[in-house]
Legacy VTK file of the C-alpha trace (Angstrom):
# vtk DataFile Version 3.0
C-alpha trace
ASCII
DATASET POLYDATA
POINTS 457 float
-0.103 -0.092 -0.019
3.198 2.479 0.851
4.548 1.749 -2.810
1.603 2.419 -4.520
0.862 5.811 -2.698
4.352 6.409 -3.370
3.856 6.224 -7.115
1.219 8.531 -7.284
3.311 11.645 -6.398
1.571 14.825 -5.339
0.380 16.878 -6.827
-3.854 16.037 -6.200
-5.785 19.306 -6.176
-9.293 18.563 -4.456
-11.984 20.341 -4.545
-12.620 23.869 -5.582
-8.652 24.163 -6.508
-8.680 20.767 -8.258
-11.817 22.291 -9.810
-9.727 25.384 -10.898
-6.708 24.186 -11.554
-8.550 21.677 -14.209
-10.075 24.354 -16.075
-7.235 26.461 -16.784
-5.380 23.080 -17.865
-8.187 22.682 -20.341
-8.750 26.095 -21.142
-5.243 26.665 -21.906
-4.798 23.596 -24.302
-8.132 25.363 -25.731
-6.018 28.053 -26.516
-3.186 26.408 -28.241
-5.739 24.734 -30.579
-7.318 28.078 -31.741
-3.706 29.329 -32.254
-3.256 26.371 -34.194
-6.453 26.404 -35.758
-5.723 30.217 -36.907
-1.077 29.477 -37.887
-2.614 26.040 -40.490
-5.955 28.275 -41.637
-4.071 31.291 -42.589
-2.042 29.471 -45.102
-5.360 28.129 -46.954
-7.019 31.693 -46.611
-4.085 33.563 -48.214
-3.332 30.667 -50.869
-5.033 33.380 -53.248
-3.063 36.102 -53.137
-0.094 34.154 -52.310
-0.240 32.510 -55.554
-0.422 35.570 -57.548
2.269 37.332 -55.192
5.277 34.399 -56.096
3.368 33.131 -59.237
2.854 29.655 -57.469
0.599 26.963 -59.436
-2.196 24.669 -58.204
0.460 22.171 -58.157
2.383 23.646 -55.846
-0.070 25.680 -53.533
-1.274 21.897 -53.091
2.257 20.630 -52.205
2.202 23.492 -49.772
-0.360 22.495 -48.142
-0.827 18.540 -48.758
3.562 17.793 -48.389
4.120 20.879 -47.117
1.768 20.486 -43.760
-0.359 17.397 -43.313
2.394 15.384 -44.740
5.114 15.716 -42.447
2.448 16.635 -39.504
2.244 13.253 -40.050
5.777 11.781 -40.664
6.877 13.996 -37.172
3.555 12.738 -34.892
4.600 9.628 -33.790
8.738 10.392 -32.553
6.709 13.920 -30.988
4.284 11.491 -29.219
7.511 9.066 -28.612
8.887 12.008 -27.074
5.902 13.494 -25.343
5.229 10.338 -23.028
9.325 9.791 -22.335
10.316 13.025 -21.768
6.889 15.092 -20.005
3.915 16.138 -22.077
3.795 19.678 -21.382
7.751 20.641 -22.007
7.194 18.842 -25.828
4.031 20.563 -26.378
5.451 24.221 -25.531
8.682 23.711 -27.850
6.126 21.912 -30.539
3.801 25.663 -30.268
6.989 27.628 -30.498
8.468 25.825 -33.491
4.726 25.747 -35.158
4.578 29.884 -34.540
7.933 30.668 -35.508
7.409 28.926 -38.804
4.006 30.642 -39.329
5.975 34.262 -39.498
8.743 32.372 -41.251
5.949 31.854 -44.284
5.043 35.605 -43.841
9.188 36.540 -44.841
9.214 34.002 -47.855
10.421 34.958 -51.065
10.165 32.057 -53.233
7.882 28.188 -53.675
11.041 26.572 -52.186
11.338 28.676 -48.619
7.926 28.692 -48.445
7.484 24.968 -48.744
10.655 24.814 -46.309
8.557 27.011 -43.875
4.823 25.034 -44.323
7.432 21.937 -44.053
8.157 23.140 -39.979
4.950 24.590 -39.666
3.195 20.823 -39.776
6.616 19.601 -37.510
5.580 21.742 -34.581
1.712 21.540 -35.235
2.268 17.082 -35.511
2.595 17.069 -31.110
-0.879 19.619 -30.633
-3.009 16.635 -30.839
-1.363 13.521 -29.817
-0.251 15.276 -26.784
-3.623 17.146 -26.123
-5.537 13.641 -25.748
-2.798 12.165 -23.639
-2.265 15.013 -21.649
-6.448 15.294 -20.699
-6.443 12.157 -18.057
-3.794 13.846 -16.404
-5.437 17.493 -16.022
-8.551 16.323 -15.194
-10.253 13.577 -12.786
-11.823 9.865 -14.683
-15.387 10.430 -14.337
-14.812 13.910 -16.383
-12.492 12.409 -18.687
-15.422 11.823 -21.031
-16.762 15.589 -20.796
-13.338 17.191 -20.741
-12.763 15.468 -24.473
-16.299 16.918 -25.368
-15.407 19.985 -24.535
-11.635 20.580 -25.893
-13.270 18.656 -29.059
-16.126 21.359 -29.846
-13.793 23.715 -29.270
-10.782 22.690 -31.166
-13.453 22.777 -33.558
-15.223 26.157 -33.001
-11.424 27.722 -32.733
-11.352 26.460 -35.788
-14.104 28.215 -37.736
-12.777 31.155 -35.014
-9.682 30.759 -36.327
-10.591 31.402 -39.968
-13.261 34.211 -39.235
-10.094 35.728 -37.261
-7.420 35.237 -39.871
-9.902 36.759 -42.240
-11.090 39.862 -40.066
-7.002 40.416 -39.214
-6.735 40.802 -42.987
-9.052 43.177 -43.839
-8.435 45.519 -41.097
-4.530 45.474 -41.968
-5.171 49.122 -44.003
-5.731 50.553 -40.172
-2.991 48.958 -38.131
-0.286 49.494 -41.134
0.062 53.196 -39.571
0.978 51.851 -35.647
3.269 49.913 -37.609
7.012 50.682 -38.395
8.071 51.963 -41.427
9.716 48.580 -42.937
6.882 46.311 -41.268
4.309 48.768 -42.981
5.161 48.621 -46.476
5.126 44.213 -46.893
2.241 42.892 -48.825
-1.261 42.493 -46.132
-0.738 38.272 -46.610
3.126 38.506 -45.209
1.345 40.559 -42.486
-0.958 38.611 -41.599
1.516 35.731 -41.161
3.377 37.406 -38.783
0.259 38.983 -36.972
-1.127 35.685 -36.471
2.535 34.375 -34.608
2.632 36.862 -32.171
1.068 35.159 -29.137
3.292 31.657 -29.400
5.998 32.439 -26.798
2.903 33.464 -24.380
1.132 30.090 -24.792
3.923 28.159 -24.815
4.914 29.683 -20.890
0.540 28.939 -20.497
1.343 25.125 -20.762
3.922 25.110 -18.479
1.835 26.246 -15.869
-0.760 23.904 -16.239
-0.780 21.716 -12.964
-1.645 17.258 -13.229
-3.478 15.520 -11.089
-0.096 12.830 -11.072
3.419 12.289 -12.160
5.014 9.206 -13.457
8.490 8.097 -10.748
11.501 8.813 -12.333
13.521 5.915 -12.996
17.199 5.334 -12.728
17.839 7.593 -15.993
16.036 10.826 -15.005
13.447 9.159 -17.347
9.713 8.415 -16.431
9.603 4.099 -15.920
6.686 1.865 -15.914
5.569 -1.287 -16.087
2.301 -1.809 -19.098
2.420 -2.996 -22.540
4.589 -1.838 -25.905
3.537 -0.060 -28.837
4.403 -2.610 -31.744
2.467 -5.156 -29.576
-0.102 -3.832 -29.170
-1.118 -2.887 -32.617
-0.268 -6.462 -33.812
-2.360 -8.215 -31.323
-5.576 -5.210 -31.869
-4.664 -4.535 -35.963
-8.115 -5.161 -37.031
-9.565 -2.814 -34.334
-6.435 -0.309 -35.875
-7.060 -0.810 -39.424
-10.352 -0.556 -39.269
-10.620 2.560 -37.176
-7.436 4.704 -38.428
-8.060 3.570 -42.179
-11.174 4.797 -42.213
-10.304 7.896 -40.001
-7.441 8.636 -42.565
-9.969 8.152 -45.676
-12.254 10.685 -43.869
-9.432 12.915 -43.694
-9.011 12.409 -47.118
-12.314 13.182 -48.305
-12.493 16.857 -45.978
-8.680 18.043 -46.448
-10.164 18.311 -50.409
-12.569 20.407 -49.291
-11.536 22.896 -46.430
-8.583 23.303 -48.334
-9.633 24.361 -51.688
-13.041 25.852 -50.708
-11.485 28.782 -50.349
-9.684 29.149 -53.458
-12.657 28.079 -55.593
-15.059 30.923 -54.056
-12.149 33.131 -54.451
-11.631 31.876 -58.181
-15.319 31.047 -59.283
-17.466 34.038 -57.746
-15.070 36.867 -56.703
-15.029 36.542 -52.695
-12.552 38.289 -51.050
-10.234 36.593 -48.496
-12.337 38.688 -45.495
-15.568 37.260 -46.844
-14.570 33.332 -47.459
-13.302 33.588 -44.307
-16.206 35.067 -42.706
-18.299 32.707 -44.449
-16.298 29.302 -43.922
-16.026 30.372 -39.887
-19.656 30.916 -40.179
-20.812 27.291 -41.728
-17.944 26.130 -39.251
-19.910 27.595 -36.196
-23.493 26.488 -37.517
-22.283 23.085 -38.095
-20.986 22.332 -34.728
-23.839 23.843 -32.981
-26.257 21.265 -35.493
-23.677 18.428 -35.702
-23.070 18.594 -31.985
-26.948 18.677 -30.944
-27.294 15.814 -33.675
-24.428 13.503 -32.064
-25.813 13.734 -28.633
-29.619 12.890 -29.607
-27.896 9.709 -31.709
-25.589 9.079 -28.594
-28.654 8.633 -26.163
-30.646 7.051 -29.055
-28.369 4.266 -30.150
-26.086 3.857 -26.531
-28.699 0.911 -25.097
-28.762 -0.715 -28.400
-25.404 -1.085 -29.667
-23.071 -0.273 -26.387
-19.334 -0.098 -26.711
-20.530 0.267 -30.658
-22.071 3.403 -30.903
-19.685 5.763 -31.786
-18.303 3.943 -34.483
-21.978 3.331 -35.719
-22.747 6.989 -35.736
-18.760 7.607 -37.264
-19.602 5.844 -40.310
-23.612 7.329 -40.738
-21.968 10.789 -40.648
-19.479 9.669 -43.522
-21.813 8.485 -45.252
-23.813 11.926 -45.185
-20.478 14.107 -45.820
-20.072 12.331 -49.505
-23.568 12.389 -50.262
-23.012 16.509 -49.282
-19.660 16.221 -51.819
-21.875 15.356 -55.212
-24.078 18.221 -54.332
-21.107 21.125 -54.651
-20.939 21.441 -58.237
-24.166 22.873 -58.073
-23.290 25.771 -56.464
-24.080 29.108 -58.058
-22.538 31.081 -55.218
-20.423 31.667 -52.437
-23.100 31.118 -49.608
-23.952 27.870 -51.744
-20.050 26.360 -50.904
-21.006 27.974 -47.342
-24.022 25.570 -46.920
-22.619 22.510 -47.975
-19.643 23.134 -45.918
-21.544 23.653 -42.873
-23.627 20.650 -43.733
-20.541 18.842 -44.250
-19.323 19.436 -40.625
-22.429 18.814 -38.789
-21.843 15.213 -40.543
-18.540 14.833 -39.182
-18.961 16.703 -36.055
-20.484 13.529 -34.167
-17.121 11.860 -35.208
-14.720 14.530 -33.510
-16.744 14.556 -30.997
-16.341 11.177 -29.900
-13.224 10.108 -30.995
-11.004 11.516 -28.333
-12.944 8.856 -26.174
-12.865 6.303 -28.036
-9.049 6.628 -28.571
-8.373 6.823 -25.620
-10.645 3.816 -24.502
-9.034 1.555 -26.740
-5.319 2.732 -26.168
-3.654 1.700 -22.926
-2.244 4.754 -20.789
1.149 4.767 -20.846
1.418 4.538 -24.652
-1.498 6.471 -25.592
0.056 9.799 -26.651
2.511 7.901 -29.271
-0.711 5.414 -30.694
-2.522 8.516 -30.987
-0.081 9.849 -33.126
0.149 6.550 -34.975
-3.758 6.926 -35.503
-2.467 10.527 -36.951
0.366 9.828 -38.603
-1.989 7.735 -41.209
-4.761 10.058 -40.909
-2.580 13.098 -42.315
-0.287 10.989 -44.239
-3.783 10.012 -46.716
-4.992 13.316 -46.727
-1.671 14.787 -47.332
-2.557 13.157 -50.772
-5.642 15.072 -51.319
-4.424 18.690 -52.203
-2.134 18.148 -54.423
-4.693 15.691 -56.229
-7.187 18.025 -56.459
-4.824 20.376 -57.923
-3.491 17.895 -60.106
-6.736 16.999 -61.868
-7.601 20.747 -62.135
-4.468 21.146 -63.862
-4.948 18.335 -66.253
-8.609 19.920 -66.992
-6.684 23.355 -67.971
-7.254 24.819 -63.979
-11.111 25.790 -64.842
-13.209 27.091 -61.546
-15.445 23.836 -62.310
-13.148 21.472 -63.168
-11.323 22.907 -59.447
-14.865 21.896 -58.250
-15.773 18.842 -59.889
-12.546 17.930 -58.713
-12.859 18.734 -55.377
-16.382 16.777 -54.648
-14.848 13.932 -56.682
-12.123 13.369 -54.510
-14.157 14.476 -51.199
-17.085 12.199 -52.098
-15.363 9.166 -52.941
-12.893 9.342 -49.459
-15.369 9.705 -47.509
-17.878 6.918 -48.645
-14.530 4.732 -48.604
-13.856 5.447 -44.611
-17.470 4.905 -43.791
-17.379 1.221 -45.487
-14.269 0.477 -43.692
-15.117 2.271 -40.304
-17.987 -0.004 -40.637
-15.908 -2.907 -40.637
-14.348 -2.395 -37.302
-17.103 -1.806 -35.017
-17.049 -5.869 -33.834
-13.216 -5.662 -33.267
-13.471 -2.470 -31.575
-15.738 -3.187 -28.955
-13.269 -6.339 -28.394
-10.345 -4.251 -27.845
-12.307 -1.722 -25.190
-12.611 -4.937 -23.278
-9.755 -6.302 -23.689
-7.936 -2.517 -22.468
-9.803 -2.566 -19.780
-9.456 -5.477 -18.044
-5.682 -5.234 -19.123
-5.921 -1.813 -16.790
-7.812 -3.349 -14.134
-4.723 -6.294 -13.528
-1.917 -3.997 -13.941
-2.069 -0.110 -13.052
0.419 1.780 -14.729
1.805 5.648 -13.625
0.547 8.017 -15.916
2.840 10.085 -18.128
2.806 13.733 -18.239
LINES 1 458
457 0 1 2 3 4 5 6 7 8 9 10 11 12 13 14 15 16 17 18 19 20 21 22 23 24 25 26 27 28 29 30 31 32 33 34 35 36 37 38 39 40 41 42 43 44 45 46 47 48 49 50 51 52 53 54 55 56 57 58 59 60 61 62 63 64 65 66 67 68 69 70 71 72 73 74 75 76 77 78 79 80 81 82 83 84 85 86 87 88 89 90 91 92 93 94 95 96 97 98 99 100 101 102 103 104 105 106 107 108 109 110 111 112 113 114 115 116 117 118 119 120 121 122 123 124 125 126 127 128 129 130 131 132 133 134 135 136 137 138 139 140 141 142 143 144 145 146 147 148 149 150 151 152 153 154 155 156 157 158 159 160 161 162 163 164 165 166 167 168 169 170 171 172 173 174 175 176 177 178 179 180 181 182 183 184 185 186 187 188 189 190 191 192 193 194 195 196 197 198 199 200 201 202 203 204 205 206 207 208 209 210 211 212 213 214 215 216 217 218 219 220 221 222 223 224 225 226 227 228 229 230 231 232 233 234 235 236 237 238 239 240 241 242 243 244 245 246 247 248 249 250 251 252 253 254 255 256 257 258 259 260 261 262 263 264 265 266 267 268 269 270 271 272 273 274 275 276 277 278 279 280 281 282 283 284 285 286 287 288 289 290 291 292 293 294 295 296 297 298 299 300 301 302 303 304 305 306 307 308 309 310 311 312 313 314 315 316 317 318 319 320 321 322 323 324 325 326 327 328 329 330 331 332 333 334 335 336 337 338 339 340 341 342 343 344 345 346 347 348 349 350 351 352 353 354 355 356 357 358 359 360 361 362 363 364 365 366 367 368 369 370 371 372 373 374 375 376 377 378 379 380 381 382 383 384 385 386 387 388 389 390 391 392 393 394 395 396 397 398 399 400 401 402 403 404 405 406 407 408 409 410 411 412 413 414 415 416 417 418 419 420 421 422 423 424 425 426 427 428 429 430 431 432 433 434 435 436 437 438 439 440 441 442 443 444 445 446 447 448 449 450 451 452 453 454 455 456
């Protein structure tokens, strides 16, 4: 008993102090997610003025968004997740924030495609740690009985933050003319898209400092090397034992990400090229679509969970996710019918509403199907699959558009076909993972009951 008490070292907040500490930590993580969304979305929102200024092709724009940010984020996620499990999630996440915000500033200073691509790669590497570290850290910030609620709050806030981030980015671009008078002469002469990159990078150091101040509930005692140690399963044996669950869940999520990337990365370009929408108008339209879709989707998700939980048990989130993907695929097929930007925003809102259930339920699903001591690494593996597949989407759409002479109509049809096929395939694959997922959750719960490892932070 004494040994068990010693392996779970203080601090353990109680009552009001513990609640305030948990709320502060969750709030800081949400702030980091909003900042990450702004830094990523500004690259998408300003794709058209950036393309014109630097003389980029559609294929090069797709490479920036796909290979530059998305692919390298996926490749870096696993080693970053390993570092977080090994050396401290708060410290590694704070370093990630500094890396991606510095890279965002570097995007604003780029003079050609090569330098812009390198900056986008650094942005992707820095942002790679956000999802695996946050979802590995939440169980160490909040109590077990509030974990699902905290996951839902963070996920919804992150999604809303993505919409808020692109809306704020659009407003920032529009308001830069007023701010120029307050800037040093060297900065005031820069193009608006360059100033926007520099401005959204400014909060990075403050957010990194706040992350280091997050209070955790328990700390894994250090081993002889000073590194957190503890018994428990290893990543690769787990992946081999539960490969059907992993392939179905991670593969289905990856295909869904591929489809969503086709829409989210190219919709601002379609609105600007086909209908002459300005960056500020696109930011406001897509931001409102995010907010409306999230509100409708969240309500639908909670309703579906209450209706289906008794009947389907642990398989409920998988069932809801597959249905949502099928609906989103149908919406993609309707997009070429758009005759004005508002139609694109409505279609996007419907897709967000269809996919929100998966986003809300995914964190708890991942935490339930993965052992605690290797959680960040396994979530990072899933992220690697998702972003690797999503990275194919922007250049694939760009290549299809260039092949058809880069007309506005051909670009919209390329977006529609790629996203619809990928989401439908993801739904089918996710559906096959339902029974294996239930068995994996029960196995992990049984292992946790037999062996309680320390928590790495």
